[in-house]
MISEDREN-206318 format. One record per residue: residue number from 1; residue in one letter; z, y, x negated of N, C-alpha, C, O, CB in turn. Coordinates in nm, 3 decimals, decimal comma, padded with zeros to 5 digits. Each point is the difference from the previous one (the first is absolute). Glycine has a CB too. Example, Ala and Ser with C-alpha at 12.3 -4.5 7.8 and 13.67 -1.06 7.14 Angstrom:
  resi  resn     n_zz     n_yy     n_xx    ca_zz    ca_yy    ca_xx     c_zz     c_yy     c_xx     o_zz     o_yy     o_xx    cb_zz    cb_yy    cb_xx
     1     A   00,780  -00,569  -01,319   00,000   00,119   00,089   00,000   00,120  -00,090   00,066  -00,002  -00,104   00,059  -00,115   00,293
     2     S  -00,197   00,222  -00,154   00,006   00,119  -00,082   00,073   00,109   00,077   00,017   00,111  -00,051  -00,232  -00,174  -00,067
# end
This chain:
  resi  resn     n_zz     n_yy     n_xx    ca_zz    ca_yy    ca_xx     c_zz     c_yy     c_xx     o_zz     o_yy     o_xx    cb_zz    cb_yy    cb_xx
     1     M   21,930   03,591  -00,205   00,045  -00,107   00,088  -00,107   00,024   00,090  -00,025   00,111   00,048   00,284  -00,132  -00,077
     2     T  -00,360  -00,145   00,067  -00,090  -00,018   00,109   00,058   00,005   00,102   00,098  -00,073   00,013  -00,224  -00,034  -00,110
     3     T   00,087   00,192   00,198   00,048  -00,008   00,219  -00,092  -00,151  -00,012  -00,094  -00,060  -00,052   00,070   00,404   00,241
     4     S   00,152  -00,348  -00,082  -00,071  -00,131   00,065  -00,045   00,044   00,148   00,062   00,073   00,077   00,097  -00,260  -00,216
     5     L  -00,319   00,105   00,166  -00,068   00,062   00,128   00,139   00,012   00,134  -00,009   00,087   00,086  -00,283  -00,226  -00,165
     6     K   00,376   00,069   00,078   00,064   00,022   00,114   00,064   00,176  -00,023  -00,007   00,086   00,087   00,064  -00,396  -00,044
     7     S  -00,010   00,324  -00,147   00,030   00,143  -00,012  -00,076   00,086   00,035   00,036   00,094   00,073   00,062  -00,145  -00,212
     8     F  -00,203   00,037   00,099  -00,135   00,101   00,055  -00,091  -00,004   00,160  -00,105   00,057   00,031   00,074  -00,089  -00,303
     9     L   00,118  -00,057   00,348  -00,029  -00,028   00,082   00,009   00,146   00,086  -00,096   00,056   00,054   00,149  -00,316  -00,117
    10     P   00,085   00,305   00,062   00,015   00,124   00,108  -00,132   00,093  -00,045  -00,076   00,033   00,091   00,379  -00,027  -00,063
    11     V  -00,335   00,041  -00,172  -00,090   00,079  -00,013  -00,180  -00,061   00,090  -00,077   00,061   00,074   00,267   00,017  -00,334
    12     L  -00,190  -00,190   00,214  -00,182  -00,033   00,116   00,039   00,021   00,115  -00,087   00,047   00,072  -00,042  -00,245  -00,169
    13     S   00,282   00,173   00,171   00,038  -00,016   00,127  -00,055   00,150   00,110  -00,054   00,003   00,111   00,282  -00,178  -00,237
    14     R  -00,185   00,284   00,033  -00,032   00,117   00,007  -00,117   00,035   00,000  -00,032   00,075   00,091   00,195  -00,058  -00,159
    15     I  -00,262  -00,054  -00,025  -00,088   00,047  -00,023  -00,104  -00,090   00,125  -00,088   00,056   00,065   00,176   00,031  -00,344
    16     L  -00,060  -00,204   00,288  -00,113  -00,071   00,081   00,082   00,011   00,118  -00,084  -00,039   00,081  -00,052  -00,135  -00,243
    17     A   00,234   00,198   00,228   00,067   00,031   00,124   00,029  -00,161   00,035  -00,013  -00,025   00,120  -00,115   00,283  -00,037
    18     E   00,153  -00,336  -00,142   00,052  -00,114   00,036   00,132  -00,043   00,009   00,068   00,102  -00,008  -00,246  -00,125  -00,060
    19     P   00,260  -00,088   00,082   00,141   00,000   00,034   00,034  -00,063  -00,171  -00,089  -00,074  -00,041   00,105   00,023   00,376
    20     A   00,053   00,064  -00,392   00,082  -00,061  -00,165  -00,052  -00,134   00,041  -00,099  -00,065  -00,034   00,369   00,205  -00,040
    21     D  -00,175  -00,161   00,157   00,013  -00,153   00,020  -00,107  -00,076   00,050   00,013  -00,122   00,009   00,196   00,168   00,028
    22     A  -00,307   00,006  -00,006  -00,151  -00,076   00,031  -00,047  -00,023  -00,107  -00,040  -00,110  -00,038  -00,025   00,206   00,222
    23     L   00,063   00,028  -00,259  -00,072  -00,027  -00,164   00,063  -00,077  -00,058  -00,072  -00,075  -00,067  -00,001   00,262   00,022
    24     Y   00,220  -00,213   00,034   00,074  -00,122  -00,065  -00,017  -00,138   00,080   00,042  -00,096  -00,066   00,135   00,267  -00,021
    25     K  -00,229  -00,204   00,213  -00,058  -00,106   00,047  -00,134  -00,030  -00,102  -00,014  -00,099  -00,072   00,116   00,157   00,330
    26     R  -00,186   00,045  -00,246  -00,137  -00,038  -00,074   00,012  -00,032  -00,118  -00,065  -00,083  -00,063  -00,045   00,210   00,176
    27     Q   00,206  -00,053  -00,151   00,021  -00,069  -00,180   00,042  -00,104   00,009  -00,071  -00,081  -00,060   00,132   00,247  -00,059
    28     H   00,037  -00,217   00,175   00,043  -00,157  -00,019  -00,092  -00,118   00,067   00,016  -00,119  -00,028   00,225   00,218   00,027
    29     A  -00,340  -00,050   00,097  -00,092  -00,047   00,042  -00,121  -00,001  -00,136  -00,068  -00,101   00,018   00,165   00,178   00,250
    30     L  -00,139  -00,015  -00,375  -00,055  -00,020  -00,107   00,043  -00,058  -00,100  -00,066  -00,068  -00,078  -00,006   00,205   00,148
    31     V   00,188  -00,114  -00,075   00,100  -00,054  -00,063  -00,049  -00,170  -00,015  -00,044  -00,080  -00,083   00,236   00,286   00,184
    32     R  -00,157  -00,200   00,014  -00,002  -00,169   00,042  -00,149  -00,068   00,017  -00,016  -00,120   00,021   00,244   00,164   00,122
    33     E  -00,340   00,057  -00,155  -00,148  -00,066  -00,020   00,015   00,031  -00,157  -00,111   00,020  -00,048  -00,061   00,032   00,300
    34     G   00,232  -00,046  -00,306  -00,025   00,015  -00,190  -00,113   00,154  -00,029  -00,101   00,017  -00,069   00,094  -00,368   00,019
    35     L   00,063   00,413   00,116  -00,103   00,148   00,010   00,052   00,093  -00,105  -00,065   00,063  -00,082   00,020  -00,063   00,350
    36     L   00,203  -00,002  -00,247   00,129   00,085  -00,069   00,084  -00,092  -00,081   00,050  -00,105   00,040  -00,030   00,267   00,155
    37     E  -00,008  -00,100  -00,338   00,074  -00,071  -00,031   00,157   00,023  -00,023   00,023   00,114  -00,042  -00,236  -00,172  -00,015
    38     S   00,321  -00,019   00,074   00,116   00,055   00,067   00,062  -00,095  -00,146  -00,018  -00,116  -00,037  -00,001   00,170   00,384
    39     V   00,113   00,087  -00,416   00,139  -00,102  -00,093   00,095  -00,059   00,092   00,050   00,068   00,090  -00,032   00,092  -00,294
    40     P   00,009  -00,281   00,185   00,131  -00,024   00,063   00,127   00,048  -00,041   00,022   00,034  -00,117  -00,132  -00,200   00,161
    41     G   00,196   00,172   00,047   00,164   00,058  -00,020   00,001   00,113   00,060  -00,082   00,035   00,085   00,141  -00,118  -00,296
    42     H   00,049   00,158   00,164   00,082   00,096   00,104   00,000   00,130  -00,135  -00,006  -00,017  -00,121   00,207  -00,192   00,325
    43     G  -00,196   00,301  -00,146   00,034   00,163  -00,090  -00,154   00,031  -00,051  -00,104  -00,054   00,035   00,392   00,008  -00,158
    44     P  -00,269   00,138   00,040  -00,124   00,101  -00,032  -00,093  -00,086  -00,106  -00,069   00,082  -00,061   00,221   00,167   00,089
    45     R  -00,182  -00,385  -00,074  -00,080  -00,040  -00,047  -00,046  -00,071   00,120  -00,121  -00,005  -00,019   00,193   00,022  -00,214
    46     S  -00,053  -00,065   00,328  -00,070  -00,108   00,090  -00,092   00,067   00,072  -00,026   00,117  -00,028   00,210  -00,264   00,052
    47     G  -00,250   00,077   00,089  -00,073   00,037   00,129  -00,157   00,033  -00,104   00,002  -00,027  -00,121   00,245   00,160   00,336
    48     V  -00,350  -00,085  -00,162  -00,092   00,044   00,044  -00,001   00,168  -00,082   00,045   00,104   00,049  -00,031  -00,293   00,192
    49     R  -00,085   00,170  -00,384  -00,013   00,130  -00,046  -00,111   00,101   00,079  -00,100  -00,026   00,066   00,176  -00,091  -00,289
    50     A  -00,023   00,218   00,192  -00,120   00,140   00,072  -00,103   00,024  -00,105   00,021   00,052  -00,111   00,167   00,108   00,246
    51     T  -00,277  -00,193  -00,098  -00,101   00,006  -00,087  -00,136   00,082   00,069   00,007   00,014   00,122   00,102  -00,246  -00,233
    52     P  -00,215   00,279   00,054  -00,122   00,040   00,058  -00,101  -00,171   00,072  -00,074  -00,018   00,097   00,085   00,286  -00,321
    53     E   00,011  -00,306   00,178   00,008  -00,146   00,050   00,076  -00,110   00,093  -00,034  -00,107   00,052  -00,030   00,175  -00,227
    54     S   00,189   00,012   00,172   00,041  -00,080   00,128   00,031   00,068   00,128   00,031  -00,035   00,114   00,056  -00,109  -00,269
    55     V  -00,114   00,298   00,069  -00,003   00,056   00,158  -00,144   00,028   00,053  -00,035   00,054   00,105   00,262   00,066  -00,144
    56     A  -00,308  -00,178  -00,072  -00,140  -00,029   00,120   00,003  -00,098   00,044  -00,062  -00,007   00,107  -00,084   00,104  -00,187
    57     M   00,202  -00,206   00,040  -00,006  -00,104   00,077   00,098   00,004   00,146  -00,017  -00,065   00,103  -00,048  -00,048  -00,344
    58     L   00,141   00,184   00,217   00,113   00,008   00,099  -00,089   00,117   00,120   00,038   00,011   00,116   00,225  -00,057  -00,326
    59     L  -00,383   00,125   00,151  -00,070   00,035   00,104  -00,109  -00,051   00,107  -00,030   00,019   00,118   00,106   00,102  -00,266
    60     I  -00,128  -00,215   00,010  -00,088  -00,070   00,031   00,072  -00,121   00,124  -00,098  -00,045   00,060  -00,035   00,115  -00,326
    61     G   00,223  -00,116   00,306   00,101  -00,077   00,042  -00,007   00,079   00,160  -00,030  -00,058   00,104   00,189  -00,012  -00,371
    62     V  -00,126   00,200   00,253  -00,019   00,102   00,100  -00,145   00,006   00,071  -00,022  -00,014   00,121   00,196   00,138  -00,260
    63     L  -00,246  -00,106   00,059  -00,140  -00,007   00,035  -00,079  -00,101   00,093  -00,068  -00,003   00,103   00,094   00,094  -00,306
    64     A   00,023  -00,174   00,102  -00,015  -00,144   00,058  -00,017  -00,046   00,115  -00,105  -00,044   00,046   00,203   00,029  -00,180
    65     S   00,051   00,027   00,210  -00,011  -00,070   00,161   00,112   00,044   00,063   00,114  -00,012  -00,044  -00,226  -00,205  -00,004
    66     P   00,080   00,269   00,150   00,120   00,033   00,086   00,114  -00,100   00,001   00,121   00,024   00,009  -00,278   00,092   00,130
    67     S   00,082  -00,262  -00,153   00,120  -00,130   00,035   00,078  -00,036  -00,135  -00,062  -00,071  -00,080  -00,101  -00,059   00,274
    68     L   00,317   00,180  -00,234   00,012  -00,042  -00,076   00,028  -00,190  -00,087   00,045  -00,049  -00,104  -00,018   00,325   00,200
    69     S  -00,094  -00,322   00,044  -00,025  -00,170  -00,085  -00,141   00,008  -00,075  -00,030  -00,060  -00,103   00,154  -00,109   00,311
    70     Q  -00,221   00,275  -00,119  -00,120  -00,019  -00,087  -00,041   00,075  -00,099  -00,112  -00,009  -00,050   00,058  -00,070   00,211
    71     A   00,160   00,177  -00,205   00,003   00,104  -00,101   00,012  -00,037  -00,121  -00,040   00,074  -00,090   00,119   00,047   00,226
    72     G  -00,030  -00,225  -00,158   00,001  -00,100  -00,182  -00,159  -00,042  -00,006  -00,086   00,061  -00,064   00,373  -00,222   00,062
    73     P  -00,305   00,059   00,072  -00,148  -00,050  -00,014  -00,153   00,090   00,033  -00,113  -00,040  -00,029   00,267  -00,167   00,092
    74     A  -00,122   00,324  -00,003  -00,112   00,087   00,017   00,025   00,134  -00,109  -00,082   00,091  -00,014   00,048  -00,179   00,292
    75     A   00,167   00,077  -00,351  -00,019   00,063  -00,095  -00,052  -00,074  -00,129  -00,081   00,051  -00,078   00,237   00,084   00,195
    76     R  -00,122  -00,210  -00,126  -00,070  -00,114  -00,134  -00,153   00,051   00,019  -00,040   00,059  -00,101   00,209  -00,330   00,118
    77     W  -00,266   00,263   00,090  -00,117   00,013   00,027  -00,058   00,153  -00,066  -00,113   00,016  -00,047   00,165  -00,191   00,263
    78     I   00,031   00,257  -00,208  -00,027   00,151   00,033   00,032   00,026  -00,138  -00,081   00,064  -00,067   00,142  -00,003   00,331
    79     A   00,080  -00,116  -00,332   00,032   00,042  -00,127  -00,140  -00,066  -00,107  -00,034   00,034  -00,113   00,341  -00,032   00,184
    80     N  -00,353  -00,086   00,004  -00,083  -00,077  -00,100  -00,134   00,026   00,028  -00,079  -00,091  -00,029   00,235  -00,085   00,001
    81     A  -00,200   00,279   00,077  -00,151   00,059   00,051  -00,053   00,048  -00,145   00,073   00,051  -00,085  -00,013   00,052   00,361
    82     R  -00,203  -00,128  -00,291  -00,050   00,042  -00,049  -00,100   00,093  -00,016  -00,074  -00,018   00,097   00,176  -00,125  -00,098
    83     P  -00,152   00,245  -00,076  -00,118   00,071   00,030  -00,141  -00,105  -00,018   00,010  -00,118  -00,037   00,129   00,356  -00,049
    84     G  -00,240  -00,187   00,112  -00,151  -00,048  -00,002  -00,059   00,106  -00,127  -00,120  -00,010  -00,028   00,088  -00,070   00,332
    85     Y   00,106   00,168  -00,369  -00,047   00,044  -00,138  -00,079  -00,053  -00,106   00,034  -00,113  -00,032   00,130   00,187   00,081
    86     P  -00,236  -00,037  -00,098  -00,034  -00,054  -00,137   00,113  -00,023  -00,081   00,069   00,098  -00,025  -00,270   00,014   00,031
    87     K   00,236  -00,224  -00,055   00,088  -00,048  -00,086   00,150  -00,038   00,065   00,095  -00,037  -00,071  -00,238   00,177  -00,101
    88     N   00,153  -00,118   00,380   00,074  -00,007   00,056   00,115   00,087  -00,062   00,111  -00,053  -00,002  -00,220  -00,150   00,086
    89     K   00,094   00,350  -00,143   00,078   00,077   00,024   00,024   00,103   00,048  -00,084   00,076  -00,048   00,083  -00,173  -00,048
    90     C   00,097   00,181   00,199   00,010   00,093   00,045  -00,077   00,128  -00,047   00,066   00,025  -00,101   00,117  -00,154   00,149
    91     P  -00,269   00,218  -00,042  -00,040   00,110  -00,092   00,090   00,119   00,009  -00,028   00,089  -00,081  -00,203  -00,163   00,100
    92     L   00,360   00,104   00,083   00,073   00,066   00,027   00,113  -00,017  -00,166   00,010   00,074  -00,098  -00,082  -00,099   00,419
    93     T   00,145  -00,116  -00,282   00,106  -00,037  -00,087  -00,035  -00,094  -00,127   00,074  -00,018  -00,096   00,061   00,045   00,308
    94     G  -00,266  -00,084  -00,194  -00,001  -00,113  -00,068   00,067  -00,120   00,009  -00,024  -00,093  -00,077  -00,026   00,239  -00,020
    95     A   00,153  -00,151   00,207   00,041  -00,151   00,050  -00,102  -00,087   00,047  -00,113   00,038   00,031   00,311   00,050   00,036
    96     T  -00,158  -00,200  -00,061  -00,079  -00,103   00,051   00,026  -00,062   00,135  -00,088  -00,062   00,062   00,066   00,029  -00,284
    97     T   00,167   00,053   00,274   00,041  -00,017   00,149   00,039   00,103   00,086   00,033   00,113  -00,038   00,029  -00,294  -00,039
    98     F  -00,066   00,144   00,193   00,100   00,131   00,067   00,102   00,042   00,006   00,026   00,113   00,042  -00,115  -00,141   00,041
    99     G   00,190  -00,075  -00,135   00,111   00,007  -00,044  -00,002   00,092  -00,139   00,051   00,111  -00,012  -00,003  -00,340   00,142
   100     G  -00,117   00,157  -00,229  -00,046   00,118  -00,118   00,014   00,159   00,031   00,084   00,077  -00,046  -00,262  -00,253  -00,016
   101     V   00,083   00,198   00,144  -00,095   00,147   00,051   00,125   00,060   00,033   00,024   00,107  -00,055  -00,281  -00,172   00,173
   102     L   00,365   00,003  -00,017   00,099   00,060   00,099   00,106   00,051  -00,111   00,045   00,114  -00,011  -00,085  -00,282   00,246
   103     A   00,072   00,047  -00,322   00,087   00,043  -00,089  -00,021   00,083  -00,109   00,090   00,059  -00,059  -00,022  -00,229   00,130
   104     K  -00,199   00,176  -00,104  -00,042   00,139  -00,091   00,022   00,107   00,053   00,052   00,097  -00,056  -00,212  -00,184  -00,034
   105     V   00,120   00,081   00,214  -00,011   00,180   00,083   00,120   00,045   00,036   00,031   00,119   00,012  -00,238  -00,148   00,110
   106     L   00,303  -00,103  -00,098   00,145   00,052  -00,018   00,026   00,066  -00,070   00,040   00,112   00,033   00,016  -00,239   00,016
   107     S  -00,069   00,072  -00,231   00,070   00,052  -00,127  -00,093   00,084  -00,060  -00,001   00,029  -00,119   00,139  -00,224   00,076
   108     D  -00,244   00,251   00,156  -00,069   00,122  -00,074  -00,043   00,133   00,060  -00,118   00,001   00,033   00,045  -00,180  -00,145
   109     E   00,141   00,292   00,134  -00,015   00,094   00,060  -00,122   00,009  -00,018  -00,065  -00,040   00,096   00,257   00,125  -00,099
   110     S  -00,276  -00,034  -00,120  -00,128   00,030   00,010  -00,067  -00,119   00,073  -00,103   00,041   00,054   00,115   00,110  -00,261
   111     I   00,006  -00,262   00,225  -00,089  -00,078   00,091  -00,002   00,034   00,118  -00,098   00,038   00,065   00,121  -00,195  -00,176
   112     S   00,114   00,143   00,157   00,046  -00,004   00,113  -00,032   00,156   00,097   00,009   00,018   00,121   00,173  -00,214  -00,246
   113     K  -00,217   00,281   00,028  -00,041   00,120   00,080  -00,160   00,017   00,034  -00,048   00,098   00,057   00,255   00,011  -00,172
   114     R  -00,288  -00,235   00,065  -00,130  -00,016   00,032   00,005  -00,063   00,140  -00,076   00,043   00,087  -00,004  -00,062  -00,333
   115     V   00,162  -00,076   00,269   00,014  -00,082   00,098   00,041   00,064   00,152   00,109   00,050   00,028  -00,055  -00,205  -00,230
   116     V  -00,197   00,138   00,316   00,021   00,050   00,107   00,062  -00,105   00,120   00,027   00,045   00,111  -00,211   00,122  -00,205
   117     N   00,197  -00,270   00,070   00,050  -00,115   00,070  -00,025  -00,142  -00,072  -00,082  -00,035  -00,084   00,042   00,177   00,293
   118     V   00,139  -00,205  -00,146   00,044  -00,173  -00,044  -00,057  -00,072   00,128   00,039   00,076   00,089   00,223  -00,045  -00,235
   119     S  -00,311  -00,103   00,190  -00,004  -00,071   00,094  -00,036  -00,183  -00,001  -00,063  -00,060  -00,087   00,016   00,321   00,153
   120     V   00,120  -00,328   00,079  -00,026  -00,137  -00,064  -00,028  -00,065   00,155   00,037   00,041   00,110   00,140  -00,052  -00,372
   121     Q  -00,260  -00,109   00,224  -00,035  -00,015   00,125   00,032  -00,164   00,059  -00,068  -00,051   00,089  -00,115   00,261  -00,144
   122     P   00,267  -00,258   00,007   00,078  -00,110   00,009  -00,073  -00,150   00,047   00,008  -00,108  -00,059   00,171   00,304   00,107
   123     S  -00,261  -00,162   00,093  -00,016  -00,065   00,083  -00,174  -00,031  -00,068  -00,054  -00,110   00,017   00,272   00,212   00,199
   124     A  -00,278  -00,005  -00,279  -00,129  -00,007  -00,031  -00,001  -00,037  -00,163  -00,100  -00,034  -00,064   00,029   00,210   00,271
   125     R   00,220  -00,159  -00,264  -00,016  -00,082  -00,149  -00,006   00,151  -00,077   00,034   00,002  -00,118  -00,203  -00,280   00,168
   126     L   00,133   00,388   00,006  -00,026   00,129  -00,121   00,114   00,083  -00,003   00,082   00,038   00,084  -00,329  -00,012  -00,051
   127     A   00,226  -00,005  -00,171   00,048   00,180  -00,024  -00,115   00,112  -00,040  -00,112  -00,033  -00,038   00,342  -00,064  -00,066
   128     S  -00,192   00,215   00,116  -00,043   00,119  -00,090   00,073   00,122  -00,040   00,081   00,051   00,077  -00,255  -00,122   00,014
   129     V   00,152   00,111  -00,192   00,055   00,104  -00,056  -00,141   00,123   00,000  -00,113  -00,002  -00,049   00,321  -00,176  -00,108
   130     S  -00,133   00,280   00,240  -00,134   00,102   00,004   00,073   00,083  -00,064   00,120   00,019   00,025  -00,268  -00,041   00,185
   131     Y   00,054   00,103  -00,338   00,042   00,132  -00,060  -00,084   00,073  -00,031  -00,104  -00,058  -00,029   00,255  -00,016  -00,040
   132     D  -00,155   00,210   00,060  -00,105   00,070  -00,097  -00,041   00,089   00,165  -00,065   00,103  -00,014  -00,048  -00,326  -00,258
   133     D   00,144   00,189   00,397  -00,064   00,039   00,091  -00,102  -00,049   00,041  -00,063   00,033   00,100   00,150   00,103  -00,152
   134     E  -00,121  -00,259  -00,061  -00,182  -00,057   00,063  -00,020  -00,100  -00,062  -00,108  -00,056   00,021  -00,023   00,250   00,012
   135     H   00,242  -00,266  -00,150   00,023  -00,129  -00,008   00,074  -00,079   00,045   00,110   00,032   00,044  -00,173   00,027  -00,163
   136     A   00,012  -00,201   00,117   00,085  -00,099   00,034   00,006  -00,104  -00,054  -00,105  -00,006  -00,063   00,092   00,082   00,214
   137     I   00,076  -00,178  -00,172   00,046  -00,122  -00,092   00,003  -00,046   00,125   00,062   00,060   00,088   00,075  -00,023  -00,323
   138     S  -00,198  -00,141   00,256   00,035  -00,145   00,088   00,017  -00,107  -00,093  -00,065  -00,023  -00,101  -00,075   00,077   00,301
   139     L   00,243  -00,118  -00,149   00,085  -00,154  -00,066  -00,046  -00,095   00,102   00,016   00,044   00,114   00,233   00,048  -00,219
   140     S  -00,294  -00,192   00,101  -00,006  -00,118   00,084   00,079  -00,140  -00,029   00,006  -00,068  -00,102  -00,220   00,179   00,134
   141     F   00,261  -00,125   00,073   00,080  -00,169  -00,047  -00,079  -00,092   00,020   00,026  -00,098  -00,070   00,187   00,133   00,133
   142     D  -00,320  -00,051   00,018  -00,079  -00,106   00,080  -00,095   00,076   00,041   00,013   00,075   00,097   00,148  -00,226  -00,021
   143     E  -00,286   00,138  -00,159  -00,133   00,094   00,071  -00,005  -00,116   00,131   00,010   00,043   00,115  -00,198   00,090  -00,370
   144     Q   00,177  -00,230   00,239  -00,055  -00,103   00,136   00,076   00,048   00,168  -00,056   00,015   00,109   00,046  -00,261  -00,320
   145     H   00,146   00,259   00,174   00,076   00,031   00,086   00,004   00,088   00,129   00,018  -00,018   00,120   00,041  -00,045  -00,308
   146     E  -00,097   00,213   00,070  -00,084   00,101   00,063  -00,081   00,003   00,148   00,032   00,061   00,102  -00,041  -00,051  -00,341
   147     S  -00,089  -00,083   00,218  -00,079   00,006   00,079   00,053  -00,092   00,132  -00,060   00,003   00,108  -00,113   00,055  -00,308
   148     K   00,261  -00,118   00,183   00,075  -00,114   00,113   00,087   00,087   00,077  -00,007  -00,019   00,121   00,024  -00,204  -00,270
   149     V   00,066   00,316   00,109   00,095   00,096   00,100  -00,043   00,089   00,102  -00,031   00,112  -00,040   00,147  -00,114  -00,134
   150     K  -00,123  -00,014   00,269  -00,044   00,127   00,155   00,070   00,121  -00,001  -00,040   00,115   00,016   00,018  -00,294   00,157
   151     V   00,161   00,124  -00,202   00,124   00,136   00,040   00,104  -00,016  -00,163   00,067  -00,088  -00,054  -00,031   00,049   00,422
   152     R  -00,075   00,175  -00,393   00,038   00,028  -00,119   00,139   00,090   00,010   00,003   00,090   00,083  -00,260  -00,115  -00,164
   153     F   00,387  -00,004  -00,015   00,135   00,059   00,015  -00,035   00,053  -00,123  -00,054  -00,069  -00,086   00,232  -00,073   00,231
   154     S  -00,150   00,271  -00,160   00,004   00,090  -00,082   00,132   00,072  -00,009   00,077   00,024   00,093  -00,309  -00,021  -00,058
   155     T   00,250   00,038  -00,213   00,145   00,062  -00,020  -00,019   00,123  -00,127  -00,045  -00,036  -00,108   00,186  -00,227   00,181
   156     S  -00,114   00,365  -00,057  -00,052   00,058  -00,102   00,145   00,129  -00,029   00,094   00,022   00,078  -00,413  -00,093  -00,003
   157     L   00,298   00,121  -00,179   00,054   00,113  -00,076  -00,065   00,068  -00,025  -00,102  -00,032  -00,059   00,218  -00,045  -00,010
   158     A  -00,088   00,216   00,104  -00,055   00,140  -00,003  -00,012   00,065  -00,179   00,057  -00,049  -00,098   00,074   00,086   00,384
   159     A  -00,195   00,048  -00,284   00,048   00,043  -00,150   00,120   00,048  -00,009   00,067  -00,055  -00,087  -00,264   00,107   00,033
   160     E   00,253   00,039   00,119   00,143   00,105  -00,002   00,088  -00,138  -00,038   00,048  -00,009  -00,114  -00,078   00,250   00,342
   161     T   00,052  -00,355  -00,121   00,094  -00,108  -00,022  -00,029  -00,054  -00,187   00,088  -00,002  -00,087  -00,101  -00,082   00,411
   162     I  -00,082   00,060  -00,335  -00,046  -00,057  -00,100   00,056   00,081  -00,156   00,057  -00,046  -00,098  -00,268  -00,036   00,286
   163     H   00,152   00,252  -00,147   00,028   00,040  -00,118   00,191   00,041   00,001   00,066   00,063  -00,083  -00,373   00,029   00,052
   164     E   00,336  -00,134   00,115   00,205   00,030   00,028   00,023  -00,138  -00,071   00,084  -00,005  -00,090  -00,012   00,146   00,384
   165     L  -00,151  -00,264  -00,254   00,097  -00,100  -00,030  -00,053   00,005  -00,150   00,081  -00,066  -00,065  -00,033  -00,093   00,308
   166     T  -00,138   00,203  -00,321  -00,043  -00,007  -00,134   00,104   00,111  -00,109   00,020  -00,011  -00,121  -00,297  -00,056   00,236
   167     K   00,333   00,176  -00,015   00,071   00,097  -00,063   00,147  -00,028  -00,032   00,064   00,047  -00,094  -00,221   00,090   00,202
   168     A   00,213  -00,249   00,018   00,103  -00,109  -00,002   00,005  -00,087  -00,108   00,103  -00,022  -00,062  -00,120   00,029   00,277
   169     V  -00,142  -00,081  -00,251   00,050  -00,096  -00,088   00,016   00,046  -00,121   00,093  -00,030  -00,074  -00,180  -00,123   00,189
   170     T  -00,017   00,239  -00,145  -00,005   00,095  -00,138   00,185   00,043  -00,037   00,059  -00,015  -00,107  -00,362   00,152   00,188
   171     K   00,347  -00,092   00,027   00,145   00,078  -00,040   00,070  -00,129  -00,024   00,072  -00,012  -00,099  -00,056   00,253   00,253
   172     L  -00,033  -00,339  -00,071   00,112  -00,140  -00,067  -00,055  -00,025  -00,108   00,082  -00,048  -00,078  -00,012  -00,084   00,268
   173     L  -00,192   00,144  -00,240  -00,044  -00,085  -00,157   00,051   00,099  -00,089   00,019  -00,042  -00,115  -00,257  -00,089   00,163
   174     S   00,271   00,271  -00,024   00,044   00,051  -00,101   00,152   00,028  -00,015   00,057   00,078  -00,077  -00,279  -00,007   00,080
   175     N   00,274  -00,156   00,092   00,177  -00,015  -00,003   00,048   00,139   00,079   00,090   00,063  -00,055  -00,059  -00,203  -00,214
   176     E  -00,080   00,185   00,380   00,055   00,116   00,042   00,041  -00,113   00,151  -00,063  -00,094   00,049  -00,099   00,373  -00,193
   177     K   00,245  -00,237   00,168   00,059  -00,042   00,107  -00,047   00,082   00,158   00,047   00,111   00,024   00,148  -00,179  -00,222
   178     P  -00,259   00,021   00,264  -00,043   00,032   00,163   00,123   00,072   00,072   00,106  -00,059   00,019  -00,265  -00,168   00,002
   179     H   00,135   00,373   00,024   00,112   00,000   00,068  -00,045   00,011   00,176  -00,040   00,098   00,062   00,177   00,017  -00,302
   180     I  -00,118  -00,226   00,278  -00,006   00,017   00,146   00,009   00,140   00,117   00,109   00,041   00,039  -00,021  -00,258  -00,131
   181     G  -00,193   00,264   00,128   00,047   00,078   00,095   00,036   00,176  -00,090   00,051   00,099   00,053   00,059  -00,371   00,110
   182     Q  -00,165   00,254  -00,329   00,009   00,095  -00,036  -00,177   00,034  -00,023  -00,070  -00,070  -00,074   00,354   00,034  -00,011
   183     R  -00,337   00,156   00,163  -00,114   00,048  -00,027  -00,054  -00,004  -00,167  -00,100  -00,057  -00,043   00,166   00,193   00,267
   184     S   00,016  -00,072  -00,286  -00,046   00,068  -00,116  -00,041  -00,180  -00,103  -00,044  -00,002  -00,115   00,245   00,318   00,143
   185     F  -00,161  -00,474   00,080  -00,051  -00,080  -00,124  -00,146  -00,049   00,047  -00,055  -00,086  -00,068   00,308  -00,002  -00,021
   186     W  -00,311   00,135   00,193  -00,126   00,012   00,032  -00,109   00,066  -00,031  -00,118  -00,036  -00,002   00,229  -00,016   00,108
   187     D  -00,047   00,175  -00,134  -00,079   00,104  -00,052   00,062   00,049  -00,119   00,122   00,008  -00,017  -00,206   00,050   00,231
   188     N  -00,033  -00,016  -00,322  -00,003   00,007  -00,116  -00,075   00,136  -00,013  -00,044   00,035  -00,110   00,067  -00,290   00,064
   189     G  -00,043   00,358   00,201  -00,045   00,132  -00,018  -00,095   00,056   00,048  -00,036   00,117   00,014   00,113  -00,152  -00,156
   190     S  -00,132  -00,103   00,178  -00,155   00,035   00,005  -00,016  -00,114   00,129   00,085  -00,086   00,022  -00,177   00,164  -00,324
   191     A  -00,017  -00,065   00,373  -00,024  -00,059   00,109  -00,089  -00,143  -00,023  -00,042  -00,058   00,100   00,066   00,305   00,008
   192     G  -00,044  -00,286  -00,203  -00,122  -00,098  -00,032   00,035  -00,088   00,015  -00,072  -00,098  -00,017  -00,027   00,175  -00,107
# end
């Protein structure tokens, strides 16, 4: 049985140190913007499914803007940012958009362990993923916009947060129920 994103919010709330109700408001903003698909109705088969892609989109909504009203439009730009590498593919994940890169990072612990930082500069329309302590993937929303911005707002996720999110998402995918507050869920016997 698939888990709803709403039922996964307490786990995300703990990891991100953000209130679950604030995350739920972001989820609604992203549904209204058409960035998250919600199955209508009530009960276990309705709502937004918790997948690496939906968790990545919610994280992008959080990183996109401190303002709830701007979170949806900014999240669209950020999620669709493309790398400037040959064939427009991320060398770390093979994904072609920032949303795809983040979803792959969240669903694969071997990739996640290589990530050092994920950052977004919505005002400059830039996103980046730093990995292996020396490489960075820059993804641009609009190259012309970057030179016009004088003051840049930036948000980021540190390596520890990314790794904890990946552990939670991979547990979710393996149908293990996360137990909020129980340290054993977050630690598999290693500090990695």
